[in-house]
C-alpha positions as CSV (number, residue, x, y, z in Angstrom):
1,X,0.0,0.0,0.0
2,X,1.7,3.2,-1.2
3,X,1.6,6.6,0.6
4,X,-1.1,7.9,-1.8
5,X,-3.4,5.0,-0.9
6,X,-2.6,5.5,2.8
7,X,-3.6,9.2,2.5
8,X,-6.7,8.4,0.5
9,X,-8.2,5.7,2.8
10,X,-6.7,6.7,6.1
11,X,-5.1,3.3,6.8
12,X,-1.4,2.8,7.3
13,X,0.2,0.0,5.3
14,X,1.1,-1.8,8.5
15,X,-2.5,-1.8,9.6
16,X,-3.6,-3.5,6.4
17,X,-1.5,-6.6,7.0
18,X,-3.8,-9.6,7.5
19,X,-7.0,-7.7,6.7
20,X,-9.5,-8.6,4.0
21,X,-8.8,-6.0,1.3
22,X,-11.9,-7.0,-0.6
23,X,-14.3,-6.0,2.2
24,X,-12.2,-3.0,3.2
25,X,-11.6,-1.3,-0.1
26,X,-13.9,-2.9,-2.6
27,X,-16.9,-3.7,-0.5
28,X,-19.2,-1.0,-1.6
29,X,-22.9,-1.4,-0.7
30,X,-23.1,-5.2,-1.0
31,X,-20.2,-7.1,0.6
32,X,-21.6,-10.5,-0.3
33,X,-21.9,-9.7,-3.9
34,X,-18.4,-8.2,-4.0
35,X,-16.9,-11.3,-2.4
36,X,-18.6,-13.5,-5.0
37,X,-17.3,-11.2,-7.8
38,X,-13.8,-11.5,-6.3
39,X,-13.9,-15.3,-6.2
40,X,-14.9,-15.3,-9.9
41,X,-12.1,-12.8,-10.7
42,X,-9.4,-14.9,-9.1
43,X,-10.7,-18.1,-10.8
44,X,-10.6,-16.4,-14.2
45,X,-7.3,-14.7,-13.7
46,X,-7.8,-11.9,-16.2
47,X,-7.2,-8.1,-15.6
48,X,-10.3,-6.1,-14.9
49,X,-11.5,-2.6,-14.3
50,X,-14.5,-1.7,-12.1
51,X,-16.1,1.2,-10.4
52,X,-17.2,1.1,-6.8
53,X,-19.6,3.9,-5.7
54,X,-19.1,3.4,-1.9
55,X,-15.6,2.5,-0.8
56,X,-15.3,3.3,2.9
57,X,-12.4,5.3,4.4
58,X,-11.2,4.5,7.9
59,X,-13.3,7.5,9.2
60,X,-16.5,6.1,7.6
61,X,-16.6,8.5,4.6
62,X,-17.7,6.9,1.4
63,X,-15.6,7.4,-1.8
64,X,-16.4,6.6,-5.4
65,X,-13.3,4.8,-6.8
66,X,-12.2,3.3,-10.1
67,X,-10.1,0.2,-9.6
68,X,-7.8,-1.6,-12.0
69,X,-7.0,-5.1,-10.9
70,X,-4.0,-6.9,-12.5
71,X,-3.5,-10.6,-11.4
72,X,0.0,-12.0,-11.3
73,X,0.2,-15.7,-11.9
74,X,2.5,-18.4,-10.5
75,X,4.2,-21.2,-12.4
76,X,1.0,-23.2,-12.2
77,X,-1.0,-20.5,-13.9
78,X,-2.9,-19.7,-10.6
79,X,-3.3,-16.2,-9.2
80,X,-0.6,-15.6,-6.6
81,X,-0.9,-11.8,-6.2
82,X,-3.3,-9.1,-7.3
83,X,-2.0,-5.5,-7.9
84,X,-4.8,-3.0,-7.2
85,X,-4.5,0.5,-8.7
86,X,-7.3,2.9,-7.4
87,X,-8.4,6.3,-8.5
88,X,-10.7,8.6,-6.5
89,X,-13.5,9.6,-8.8
90,X,-15.8,11.1,-6.1
91,X,-15.5,14.7,-7.5
92,X,-15.9,13.5,-11.0
93,X,-19.1,11.7,-10.2
94,X,-20.4,14.8,-8.3
95,X,-19.5,17.0,-11.3
96,X,-21.3,14.6,-13.7
97,X,-24.4,14.7,-11.5
98,X,-24.4,18.5,-11.4
99,X,-23.9,18.6,-15.2
100,X,-26.7,16.1,-15.8
101,X,-29.1,17.9,-13.5
102,X,-28.3,21.3,-15.0
103,X,-28.7,20.0,-18.6
104,X,-32.0,18.3,-17.8
105,X,-33.4,21.4,-15.9
106,X,-32.3,23.8,-18.7
107,X,-33.7,21.6,-21.4
108,X,-37.0,21.3,-19.7
109,X,-37.2,25.0,-19.1
110,X,-36.5,25.6,-22.8
111,X,-38.8,23.0,-24.1
112,X,-41.9,24.3,-22.4
113,X,-42.0,27.8,-23.9
114,X,-40.7,26.4,-27.2
115,X,-43.6,24.0,-27.5
116,X,-46.0,26.9,-27.0
117,X,-44.2,29.0,-29.6
118,X,-44.3,26.1,-32.1
119,X,-47.9,25.6,-31.5
120,X,-48.7,29.2,-32.0
121,X,-46.8,29.3,-35.3
122,X,-48.6,26.2,-36.5
123,X,-51.9,27.8,-35.6
124,X,-51.0,30.9,-37.7
125,X,-50.1,28.8,-40.7
126,X,-53.2,26.7,-40.4
127,X,-55.4,29.7,-41.5
128,X,-57.7,29.4,-38.5
129,X,-57.0,33.1,-37.8
130,X,-57.3,34.1,-41.4
131,X,-55.0,33.9,-44.5
132,X,-51.7,35.6,-44.3
133,X,-49.9,37.3,-47.2
134,X,-47.4,35.1,-49.0
135,X,-44.3,36.9,-47.6
136,X,-45.5,36.7,-44.0
137,X,-46.4,33.0,-44.5
138,X,-42.9,32.3,-45.7
139,X,-41.4,34.0,-42.6
140,X,-43.7,32.1,-40.3
141,X,-42.7,28.8,-42.1
142,X,-39.0,29.6,-41.5
143,X,-39.7,30.2,-37.8
144,X,-41.7,27.0,-37.6
145,X,-39.0,24.9,-39.2
146,X,-36.2,26.3,-36.9
147,X,-38.4,25.9,-33.8
148,X,-38.8,22.2,-34.7
149,X,-35.1,21.9,-35.2
150,X,-34.4,23.4,-31.8
151,X,-37.0,21.2,-30.2
152,X,-35.5,18.1,-31.7
153,X,-32.1,19.2,-30.4
154,X,-33.4,19.7,-26.9
155,X,-35.1,16.2,-27.0
156,X,-31.8,14.6,-28.2
157,X,-29.8,16.3,-25.4
158,X,-32.4,15.0,-22.9
159,X,-32.2,11.5,-24.3
160,X,-28.4,11.3,-24.2
161,X,-28.3,12.6,-20.6
162,X,-30.9,10.1,-19.6
163,X,-28.9,7.3,-21.2
164,X,-25.6,8.3,-19.7
165,X,-27.0,8.8,-16.2
166,X,-28.8,5.5,-16.3
167,X,-32.2,7.1,-16.2
168,X,-33.4,6.0,-19.6
169,X,-36.0,3.2,-19.2
170,X,-37.2,1.0,-22.0
171,X,-40.5,-0.9,-22.4
172,X,-39.5,-4.2,-23.9
173,X,-42.2,-6.0,-25.9
174,X,-42.3,-8.2,-29.0
175,X,-42.0,-6.1,-32.1
176,X,-42.6,-7.1,-35.7
177,X,-39.5,-5.5,-37.2
178,X,-40.6,-5.9,-40.8
179,X,-43.8,-4.0,-40.1
180,X,-42.0,-1.3,-38.2
181,X,-39.7,-0.8,-41.1
182,X,-42.6,-0.4,-43.5
183,X,-44.1,2.2,-41.1
184,X,-40.8,4.0,-40.8
185,X,-40.4,4.3,-44.6
186,X,-43.9,5.7,-44.9
187,X,-43.4,8.2,-42.1
188,X,-40.0,9.4,-43.3
189,X,-40.6,9.7,-47.1
190,X,-41.9,13.2,-46.7
191,X,-38.5,14.2,-45.1
192,X,-36.6,12.4,-47.8
193,X,-38.6,14.3,-50.5
194,X,-36.9,17.5,-49.3
195,X,-33.7,16.1,-50.7
196,X,-35.3,14.5,-53.8
197,X,-34.5,11.0,-52.4
198,X,-36.7,7.9,-52.6
199,X,-36.8,5.5,-49.6
200,X,-37.2,1.9,-51.0
201,X,-37.3,-1.7,-49.7
202,X,-34.4,-3.5,-51.3
203,X,-35.7,-7.0,-50.5
204,X,-38.9,-8.8,-49.6
205,X,-38.9,-8.1,-45.9
206,X,-39.1,-11.4,-44.0
207,X,-41.3,-11.6,-40.9
208,X,-38.9,-11.0,-38.0
209,X,-40.0,-10.6,-34.3
210,X,-37.6,-9.0,-31.8
211,X,-38.0,-7.9,-28.2
212,X,-37.4,-4.2,-27.9
213,X,-38.9,-0.8,-27.2
214,X,-41.0,-0.1,-30.3
215,X,-40.9,3.7,-29.8
216,X,-37.1,3.7,-29.4
217,X,-36.6,1.2,-32.3
218,X,-38.6,3.6,-34.5
219,X,-36.3,6.4,-33.3
220,X,-33.2,4.4,-34.3
221,X,-34.6,3.6,-37.8
222,X,-35.8,7.2,-38.3
223,X,-32.3,8.5,-37.5
224,X,-30.6,6.1,-39.9
225,X,-33.1,7.0,-42.7
226,X,-32.9,10.7,-42.2
227,X,-29.0,10.6,-42.2
228,X,-29.0,8.5,-45.4
229,X,-31.5,10.9,-47.1
230,X,-29.5,14.0,-46.1
231,X,-26.2,12.6,-47.5
232,X,-27.6,11.0,-50.7
233,X,-27.3,12.7,-54.0
234,X,-30.4,14.4,-55.5
235,X,-32.7,11.9,-57.3
236,X,-31.0,9.1,-55.5
237,X,-32.4,6.3,-53.3
238,X,-32.0,4.8,-49.9
239,X,-32.4,1.1,-49.7
240,X,-33.7,-0.7,-46.6
241,X,-32.7,-4.3,-46.2
242,X,-33.9,-6.8,-43.5
243,X,-32.0,-10.1,-43.4
244,X,-32.1,-13.1,-41.0
245,X,-28.7,-14.2,-39.7
246,X,-29.1,-17.3,-37.7
247,X,-30.5,-16.3,-34.3
248,X,-30.2,-12.6,-35.1
249,X,-31.8,-10.2,-37.6
250,X,-30.0,-7.3,-39.3
251,X,-31.5,-4.1,-40.5
252,X,-29.5,-2.2,-43.1
253,X,-30.0,1.3,-44.4
254,X,-27.9,1.8,-47.6
255,X,-27.2,5.2,-49.2
256,X,-25.2,6.3,-52.2
257,X,-23.5,9.2,-50.6
258,X,-19.9,10.2,-50.4
259,X,-19.0,7.6,-47.7
260,X,-17.4,8.1,-44.3
261,X,-14.0,9.9,-44.2
262,X,-11.3,7.5,-42.8
263,X,-10.3,10.0,-40.1
264,X,-13.8,10.3,-38.8
265,X,-14.7,6.6,-38.6
266,X,-13.4,6.1,-35.1
267,X,-15.6,8.7,-33.6
268,X,-18.7,8.6,-35.7
269,X,-20.8,7.2,-32.8
270,X,-19.6,9.9,-30.4
271,X,-21.5,12.8,-29.0
272,X,-21.9,15.9,-31.3
273,X,-19.9,14.0,-34.0
274,X,-19.8,15.7,-37.4
275,X,-17.5,14.7,-40.2
276,X,-17.0,18.4,-41.1
277,X,-17.8,21.5,-39.1
278,X,-20.0,22.7,-41.9
279,X,-22.1,19.5,-41.9
280,X,-24.5,20.7,-39.2
281,X,-25.1,24.0,-41.0
282,X,-25.5,22.5,-44.5
283,X,-27.3,19.3,-43.7
284,X,-28.9,20.0,-40.3
285,X,-28.6,17.8,-37.2
286,X,-27.0,17.9,-33.9
287,X,-24.5,15.1,-34.2
288,X,-26.2,13.3,-31.4
289,X,-28.4,10.9,-33.4
290,X,-25.9,8.1,-34.0
291,X,-24.6,8.3,-30.4
292,X,-28.2,7.9,-29.1
293,X,-29.0,5.1,-31.6
294,X,-25.9,3.2,-30.6
295,X,-26.8,3.3,-26.9
296,X,-30.4,2.4,-27.5
297,X,-29.5,-0.6,-29.7
298,X,-27.0,-1.8,-27.1
299,X,-29.6,-1.4,-24.3
300,X,-31.8,-3.9,-26.4
301,X,-28.9,-6.4,-26.5
302,X,-28.0,-5.5,-30.1
303,X,-25.1,-3.9,-31.9
304,X,-24.8,-1.2,-34.5
305,X,-22.1,-0.4,-37.1
306,X,-21.4,0.6,-40.7
307,X,-19.6,-0.7,-43.8
308,X,-18.7,0.7,-47.2
309,X,-21.1,-0.2,-49.9
310,X,-19.8,-1.7,-53.1
311,X,-20.1,0.9,-55.9
312,X,-20.1,3.8,-53.4
313,X,-22.0,4.9,-50.4
314,X,-22.4,3.5,-46.9
315,X,-24.5,0.8,-45.3
316,X,-25.5,1.5,-41.7
317,X,-26.9,-1.5,-39.9
318,X,-28.0,-2.8,-36.5
319,X,-28.5,-6.3,-35.3
320,X,-30.9,-7.6,-32.7
321,X,-31.6,-11.1,-31.3
322,X,-34.6,-12.8,-32.9
323,X,-37.5,-13.9,-30.7
324,X,-38.1,-17.6,-31.1
325,X,-41.1,-19.8,-30.3
326,X,-39.6,-20.9,-27.0
327,X,-39.9,-17.3,-25.8
328,X,-43.7,-17.1,-26.2
329,X,-45.2,-15.5,-23.1
330,X,-48.6,-16.8,-22.1
331,X,-49.0,-14.0,-19.5
332,X,-50.1,-10.6,-20.4
333,X,-52.5,-9.4,-23.1
334,X,-54.0,-11.9,-25.6
335,X,-52.3,-11.7,-29.0
336,X,-54.3,-10.9,-32.1
337,X,-52.9,-11.3,-35.6
338,X,-54.2,-9.0,-38.3
339,X,-53.5,-10.1,-41.9
340,X,-54.6,-7.2,-44.1
341,X,-52.9,-5.9,-47.3
342,X,-54.3,-2.4,-46.9
343,X,-51.9,-0.6,-44.5
344,X,-54.5,2.0,-43.5
345,X,-57.1,-0.6,-42.7
346,X,-54.6,-2.7,-40.8
347,X,-53.5,0.3,-38.7
348,X,-57.1,1.1,-37.9
349,X,-57.9,-2.5,-36.7
350,X,-54.7,-2.6,-34.6
351,X,-55.6,0.8,-33.0
352,X,-59.1,-0.4,-32.1
353,X,-58.0,-3.8,-30.7
354,X,-55.0,-2.3,-28.8
355,X,-57.3,0.1,-27.1
356,X,-59.5,-2.9,-26.2
357,X,-56.5,-4.4,-24.4
358,X,-55.1,-6.8,-27.0
359,X,-51.5,-7.1,-28.2
360,X,-51.7,-6.8,-32.0
361,X,-49.3,-7.9,-34.7
362,X,-49.8,-6.8,-38.3
363,X,-48.8,-8.5,-41.6
364,X,-49.7,-7.8,-45.2
365,X,-49.5,-11.2,-46.8
366,X,-50.0,-14.9,-46.3
367,X,-46.3,-15.7,-46.2
368,X,-45.7,-13.5,-43.1
369,X,-48.9,-14.9,-41.6
370,X,-47.5,-18.4,-41.8
371,X,-44.3,-17.3,-40.1
372,X,-45.9,-15.5,-37.2
373,X,-48.6,-18.2,-36.6
374,X,-45.7,-20.7,-36.3
375,X,-43.8,-18.5,-33.9
376,X,-46.5,-17.1,-31.6
377,X,-49.7,-18.2,-29.8
378,X,-52.6,-16.1,-31.0
379,X,-56.1,-15.9,-29.4
380,X,-57.6,-14.6,-32.7
381,X,-56.6,-14.2,-36.3
382,X,-58.3,-11.5,-38.2
383,X,-57.8,-12.6,-41.9
384,X,-58.7,-10.6,-45.0
385,X,-60.6,-12.8,-47.4
386,X,-58.2,-12.0,-50.2
387,X,-54.5,-11.4,-49.5
388,X,-52.1,-10.4,-52.2
389,X,-50.5,-13.9,-52.2
390,X,-53.5,-15.9,-51.2
391,X,-56.8,-15.4,-53.1
392,X,-58.5,-18.2,-51.2
393,X,-58.5,-17.5,-47.4
394,X,-60.5,-20.7,-46.7
395,X,-57.7,-22.8,-48.2
396,X,-55.1,-20.9,-46.2
397,X,-57.0,-21.6,-43.0
398,X,-57.2,-25.3,-44.0
399,X,-53.5,-25.3,-44.7
400,X,-52.6,-23.9,-41.3
401,X,-54.8,-26.2,-39.1
402,X,-51.8,-27.3,-36.9
403,X,-50.8,-23.7,-36.2
404,X,-54.4,-22.8,-35.4
405,X,-54.9,-25.3,-32.6
406,X,-55.8,-22.6,-30.0
407,X,-56.6,-19.8,-32.4
408,X,-60.1,-18.5,-33.5
409,X,-60.3,-17.1,-37.0
410,X,-62.4,-14.1,-38.0
411,X,-62.6,-13.3,-41.7
412,X,-62.5,-9.7,-42.9
413,X,-64.5,-8.9,-46.0
414,X,-64.4,-5.8,-48.2
415,X,-66.8,-2.8,-47.9
416,X,-70.0,-3.5,-49.8
417,X,-70.0,-7.2,-49.3
418,X,-73.6,-8.5,-48.8
419,X,-73.8,-9.8,-45.3
420,X,-76.3,-12.4,-46.4
421,X,-73.5,-13.9,-48.5
422,X,-71.4,-14.4,-45.4
423,X,-74.1,-16.5,-43.7
424,X,-72.6,-19.8,-44.8
425,X,-71.3,-22.7,-42.9
426,X,-68.0,-21.6,-41.4
427,X,-65.4,-24.3,-42.0
428,X,-62.5,-25.2,-39.9
429,X,-61.8,-22.7,-37.1
430,X,-63.5,-19.7,-38.6
431,X,-66.0,-18.4,-35.9
432,X,-67.2,-15.1,-37.3
433,X,-67.0,-12.5,-40.0
434,X,-66.3,-8.7,-40.1
435,X,-66.9,-6.2,-42.9
436,X,-64.4,-3.3,-43.2
437,X,-67.3,-0.8,-42.7
438,X,-68.1,-2.3,-39.2
439,X,-68.0,-0.1,-36.2
440,X,-65.4,-0.1,-33.5
441,X,-67.9,-1.7,-31.1
442,X,-68.7,-4.5,-33.5
443,X,-65.0,-5.2,-34.2
444,X,-64.2,-5.5,-30.5
445,X,-67.4,-7.5,-29.8
446,X,-66.6,-10.0,-32.5
447,X,-63.0,-10.5,-31.4
448,X,-64.0,-10.7,-27.7
449,X,-66.6,-13.3,-28.5
450,X,-64.2,-15.2,-30.7
451,X,-61.6,-15.4,-28.0
452,X,-63.9,-15.9,-25.1
453,X,-66.3,-18.4,-26.6
454,X,-65.8,-22.0,-27.3
455,X,-65.4,-23.4,-30.8
456,X,-68.6,-24.7,-32.3
457,X,-69.0,-28.4,-31.7
458,X,-68.7,-29.1,-35.4
459,X,-65.3,-27.4,-35.4
460,X,-64.0,-28.5,-32.1
461,X,-63.6,-32.0,-33.4
462,X,-61.9,-30.9,-36.6
């Protein structure tokens, strides 16, 4: 124990002889857990660095310390001695807390009035208060756009502070990644239009379920799409690719831009990172988007990166673990699968059923329906009578009898269908019908009854 350590902890080197250094210097808040960690460290025999928030001095004062532990091995390869190098980070932690609290408070204080300003500008442009002359409307539009940019920046600063302070909480749930990508492309095409860039799907998106926070996943995809659009040439395209890679799934966003400068690659996922100082002014953006995306993906047990694209451009990608059938969860809301080729209609049905307390997955074709029915246990399957790749829904239900052992099927017919034509013997596990013009109440009632009621006797034996 050197003089610096004696001064820091208040113990003389002679007083440490025969004492348990683990409990004295590394104990922290949970001695038992620390001792277990120490046993594993000695057994492994590899150098390690750790932070302990409550190392106790001799006088009882708690210190935050960063420790580097280097094991020295004997001839048998066993740990004989461990060299501990400690650094007092108490003031650093205090400074970080003050900075985080200041940033959070300042951001909240800015966001409240800015939201009101933005709302007022949007009200002016809506024409509710009367039409404005063209030159005034243009000025208000500029103010509105810059208010949105500032609000986005404030939200990003708050996000990065929450992540780095450990206050960012996610809401993990099963997410249909293919469906989320379709939604993201539709939502971000308007932004890409400003750069004359088309967002496209480069391959037939396979059905892929992951466990993640849907809102934050959408944030990651939106960031990658917006970056790709900004750095693509006019009249170019951004390709979105979804590929299954064993037990993982990869999302790729490929642009045809100038690529990433070699000198910038090592810090591209850092805070406020810009390849050139003029980038923020020319292209817009804070330089926080990729830093936030990296941390969010890692919080969902994934990884993010980029690679050069053959022929020019860059492919930004992230990978997440796939959910498999063994991870089905019988607890929680009942699952409903909606198979509907019309995105607007599918979104409407999902909204109605989610408000009724169901967990809803959406697919647009028979192929994706087969995949999800094989992967998840659904209480009800709302199936359009004519999908793009399956004109005969009754034949599809017949084909999937094994997957539908515990699933009730409700067929969805187009507007204008004569209800009397639906009053036929319902084969297999089809228990009811809906027409696209049906009210919210009827949609919920039909699904409730389908899930809550028993199969008709003629079908129960099927």
